[in-house]
C-alpha positions in Angstrom: 16.6 -13.4 -24.6 16.5 -9.9 -23.0 18.2 -8.2 -20.0 18.0 -4.6 -18.7 21.3 -2.7 -18.4 21.2 0.9 -17.4 17.5 1.1 -18.1 17.9 -0.2 -21.6 16.4 -3.5 -22.9 19.2 -5.5 -24.3 18.7 -8.4 -26.7 21.3 -11.2 -26.4 21.9 -14.8 -27.0 23.4 -17.4 -24.7 24.1 -20.8 -26.3 26.2 -23.9 -25.6 28.3 -24.7 -22.5 32.0 -24.9 -21.6 34.7 -22.3 -22.2 33.0 -18.9 -21.9 33.2 -16.7 -25.0 31.8 -13.1 -25.4 31.1 -11.9 -28.9 30.8 -8.2 -29.7 29.5 -7.2 -33.1 30.4 -4.1 -35.2 28.8 -0.7 -35.8 25.2 -1.0 -37.1 25.3 -4.8 -37.1 23.8 -7.3 -34.6 24.6 -10.5 -32.8 23.1 -12.4 -35.8 26.4 -11.8 -37.7 27.9 -14.4 -35.4 25.5 -17.3 -36.1 28.2 -19.3 -38.0 30.8 -18.9 -35.3 28.3 -19.8 -32.6 27.2 -23.0 -34.5 30.9 -24.0 -34.8 31.8 -23.5 -31.2 28.7 -24.2 -29.1 29.5 -27.9 -28.7 32.3 -27.0 -26.3 31.9 -23.3 -25.5 29.3 -21.1 -23.8 28.8 -18.3 -26.3 27.1 -15.0 -25.2 26.5 -12.2 -27.6 24.5 -9.0 -27.0 23.1 -6.4 -29.4 24.8 -3.1 -28.6 22.3 -0.3 -27.7 20.9 1.2 -30.8 21.5 -2.0 -32.8 19.5 -5.2 -33.6 16.8 -5.7 -31.0 18.2 -3.5 -28.2 17.0 -0.1 -27.1 18.8 3.0 -28.3 20.7 5.1 -25.7 19.3 8.5 -24.9 22.7 10.4 -25.0 25.7 9.9 -27.3 28.3 7.4 -26.0 32.0 7.4 -25.9 34.3 4.3 -26.2 34.4 4.3 -22.4 30.6 4.1 -22.2 30.6 1.0 -24.4 33.3 -0.6 -22.2 31.3 0.2 -19.0 28.2 -1.4 -20.7 30.1 -4.5 -21.5 31.4 -4.8 -17.9 27.9 -4.6 -16.6 26.6 -7.1 -19.2 29.3 -9.6 -18.3 28.4 -9.3 -14.6 24.7 -9.5 -15.3 24.9 -12.8 -17.3 27.6 -14.2 -14.9 30.3 -14.7 -17.6 33.6 -15.4 -15.9 36.8 -14.2 -17.7 35.5 -15.0 -21.2 37.6 -15.2 -24.4 36.6 -12.1 -26.3 35.7 -12.0 -30.0 35.1 -8.6 -31.6 34.3 -7.5 -35.1 35.0 -3.9 -36.3 33.6 -1.7 -33.4 33.4 -4.8 -31.2 37.1 -5.3 -31.9 37.8 -1.7 -30.8 35.9 -2.3 -27.5 37.8 -5.6 -27.1 41.2 -4.0 -27.7 40.5 -1.1 -25.3 39.1 -3.2 -22.5 42.0 -5.7 -22.7 44.7 -3.1 -23.0 43.5 -1.1 -20.0 43.0 -4.1 -17.8 39.2 -3.7 -17.6 39.0 -7.4 -18.6 41.7 -10.1 -18.5 40.8 -12.7 -21.1 43.3 -15.4 -21.7 42.7 -15.0 -25.5 41.1 -12.5 -27.9 40.0 -12.7 -31.5 39.9 -9.6 -33.6 37.8 -9.7 -36.8 38.5 -6.7 -39.1 38.8 -4.7 -35.9 38.5 -0.9 -35.6 40.5 1.3 -33.2 43.1 3.1 -35.3 42.5 6.4 -36.9 43.4 5.8 -40.6 45.5 8.3 -42.5 43.2 10.4 -44.7 43.8 11.0 -48.3 44.0 14.6 -49.7 40.5 14.1 -51.1 39.2 13.0 -47.7 40.9 15.9 -46.0 39.4 18.4 -48.4 36.0 16.9 -48.1 36.0 17.1 -44.3 37.3 20.7 -44.4 34.6 21.7 -46.9 31.9 20.3 -44.7 33.2 22.1 -41.6 33.2 25.4 -43.5 29.6 24.8 -44.8 28.4 23.8 -41.3 30.0 26.9 -39.8 28.2 29.2 -42.3 24.8 27.4 -42.0 24.8 27.6 -38.2 25.4 31.3 -38.0 22.8 32.9 -35.7 21.2 35.0 -38.5 20.5 32.1 -40.8 20.5 28.9 -38.8 16.7 29.0 -38.4 16.3 28.8 -42.1 19.2 26.5 -43.1 18.3 23.2 -41.4 17.3 21.6 -44.7 20.5 22.7 -46.4 22.6 21.4 -43.5 20.9 18.0 -43.7 21.7 17.9 -47.5 25.3 18.8 -46.7 25.5 16.0 -44.2 24.2 13.5 -46.7 26.6 14.6 -49.3 29.7 14.7 -47.2 28.9 12.0 -44.6 29.6 8.3 -44.8 26.8 5.8 -45.3 27.0 4.7 -41.6 26.8 8.3 -40.5 23.9 9.2 -42.8 21.8 6.2 -41.9 22.1 6.7 -38.1 19.8 8.8 -35.8 21.4 11.9 -34.3 22.4 10.3 -31.0 24.3 7.6 -33.0 25.8 10.1 -35.4 27.4 11.9 -32.5 28.5 8.6 -31.0 30.1 7.5 -34.3 32.0 10.8 -34.6 33.4 10.3 -31.1 34.4 6.7 -31.8 36.1 7.2 -35.2 38.2 10.0 -33.6 39.5 7.8 -30.8 42.9 6.1 -31.6 44.0 3.4 -29.2 47.3 2.3 -30.8 49.4 3.5 -27.9 47.7 1.1 -25.6 48.1 -2.0 -27.7 51.5 -3.1 -26.3 49.8 -3.5 -22.9 47.9 -6.6 -24.3 49.8 -9.7 -23.2 47.4 -12.5 -24.1 47.5 -14.5 -27.3 45.6 -12.4 -29.9 44.3 -13.8 -33.2 43.7 -11.3 -36.0 41.5 -12.4 -39.0 41.3 -9.8 -41.8 39.8 -9.4 -45.2 42.4 -8.8 -47.9 40.3 -6.1 -49.5 38.8 -4.5 -46.4 38.3 -0.8 -47.0 36.6 0.1 -43.7 39.5 -1.1 -41.6 42.3 -1.6 -44.1 44.8 -4.5 -43.9 47.5 -2.0 -43.0 45.6 -1.5 -39.7 45.9 -5.2 -39.1 49.6 -5.2 -39.7 50.0 -2.3 -37.3 48.0 -4.0 -34.6 49.9 -7.3 -35.1 53.2 -5.4 -34.6 52.0 -3.6 -31.5 50.6 -6.6 -29.6 53.4 -8.7 -28.3 51.7 -12.1 -28.9 49.6 -11.6 -32.0 49.2 -13.5 -35.2 47.5 -12.3 -38.4 45.5 -14.5 -40.8 44.5 -12.8 -44.1 41.4 -14.2 -45.9 41.9 -13.7 -49.6 39.3 -12.0 -51.7 37.2 -10.7 -48.8 36.3 -7.3 -47.3 35.2 -6.0 -44.0 33.0 -9.0 -43.1 35.7 -11.5 -44.0 34.4 -14.1 -41.5 31.0 -14.0 -43.1 32.2 -14.0 -46.7 34.3 -17.1 -46.2 32.9 -18.7 -43.1 34.4 -22.1 -43.5 37.9 -20.8 -43.6 37.4 -18.2 -40.8 35.5 -20.7 -38.5 38.2 -23.3 -38.9 40.9 -20.8 -37.9 38.9 -19.6 -34.9 38.0 -23.2 -33.8 41.7 -24.1 -33.8 42.7 -21.0 -31.9 40.0 -21.4 -29.2 
């Protein structure tokens, strides 16, 4: 299915009937990551999941987005598909959007599910700090007026060497968006979330470490954490039977 939001063609799925549920995927992913959860719940829930702009089958945005832009997009999408006060399920970046929208009162779900959610700025190791500082120095030198016309290739090589896989694989507009997102920390807002909140996390998640989950659980008054052993950042896909059973019970 397709719908147009802010001039962008947005791919989405709308399956089942009953309790409304909105599913938001992570960075660089797509709605297809939720096929297992949708199959589990569609007998008693209406499950709606969009591809974020620049992901899956949706158009890419023309300018870099902030977290607020993503939230505004979700609000317009909810209205366009006539989804009334849905339970929200968010993985990684989708979890970040879910947390921010719920904490600021933009939406008022009676439950949320966070799957290896982003939203906290992790503490950087000394190696990571040195790496970031090195790139900033190199970028400053290669963008000096006298040499910037000749250094584009070197700057691209530096980006590939120092940047993450997500950063390097993204078009420029998404690179700038990613930089904005990963430098946004929303932990101070989390105590504002009053609805029951289920956290499902991979024991070995390195993208959003388990320590983040423990912090989020402490900050949200009514939160519970389920750790799935032996899994990483896509814990609900790596052990779908276990994750789906937990979500099914919570919903």
